C-alpha positions, 0 to 999 in steps of 0.5 A: 269132135265136131263132125264136118258136114259136106255142106261146109267148105271149112270147119275149124274144131277147137283149134289151138295154136301156140308159138314158143316163148309166147304167153298166151296161145296164138288161138284159144279154142276156135270153132267155126263152120264156113258154109260152101258159098259164103264170103267171110271177112275176119277182123281184128286188131293186129296179133289177134290170130286172123292170119294164123287161123288162115295159115291153118287152112292150107297147111302152112301150119298145123294147130298143136291142139284140135282139127281144120277140115277142108270140104270134109277132109281133115287138112292133117290127112292132106297132102300140102302141096296137093291141098294148096292147088285146090285153094286160091290165095291172094295177099297183099304183097301179090307176089307175082314172079317178075321173070314170068309174063301174065299169062305165065303167072297165071298158069302156075297152078294149072301147069303143076296139074298137068293141063295142056298149053292150049287149055292154059292159054285159053284159061288166062285169056278168059281170067284177064277178061274176068278180071277186067284186063285186056287180052294184049296184057298176056304178054306183059311183065309185072313190072310193066302194070300198076299196083291195081293191075298186078292185084288183078293178075293176082286175083286171076292167078288164085283162081286159075285151077278153078279152086272151090275156096279162096283165102285173102290176107288184106289183099286190097290193103297196099292199093290207093282208095279209088282202085281198092274200091273198083277192085273189091266190087269187082272180086265180089262180083267174081265170088258170086258169080263163080260160086266161091268160098272166100275168107278175107283178112281186113283191118278195113271195117268199111270194107268187111261190111260192105263185101262179106256175108258174114263177119267174124271178130278176133281178139287175143285169139278168141272169136268175140262175135260173129254175125252178118254186117246187119246184126253186127251193126245193129245188135253187137253184144261185145263193147270192142265190137260196137266200137269196130262198128262205129268206126265208119260212122266216125270217119264219116263224121269227121270228114263232114266237119273237115268239109264243113271247116273248108267251106 
């Protein structure tokens, strides 16, 4: 068994996950260390095991074999509710409670942790500023917000209780391109400013290349290759990974051809 080091935020030690009736494991022996302060992007085709891997971190599921450690603690030994309060979570559906104001949505986890009303109010106001929303938004309801604004509130909610780790499952996929570009860059600034460890699932290779410190490529439940964006873009060893790395360049060429035809 891998002995987790204190420098690691998350450690996967030979993790295997199977689902009833499946012909192959959803995860087939994943060993991976994510250091504190890293921004890691997990990419791969549908069914490659990306979301399954993320769900193991906050005990939405447990592996059938192997172990997962969060900040040195084996997740099997953790109380799920308490573990989840230490980890921020942002996902594509946003999931704001429609009957709660923006400030109330942001304060959900701090309230569970027993924060005072004043502390929660001050934290919500600080977070609105951090995610670039006006303070007067604290009293608004989710249906009064645009998709991009709701996702910013989702980010604020995820970091409200000052977690060190934030998990993100296709967090920006449903947004229009302009909003998505602005929000991804703003989140990267938050990641650096707050010293977070961020693990993001994305289908967008360009997004992974721009935002992440390290990219993990999954396929059929196994890590095909991993490395910094520069390493994978310049020297990917696996043909499948080389094809992924070439996607942004191919898209740029197609766009140039379209623009030239329209000239």
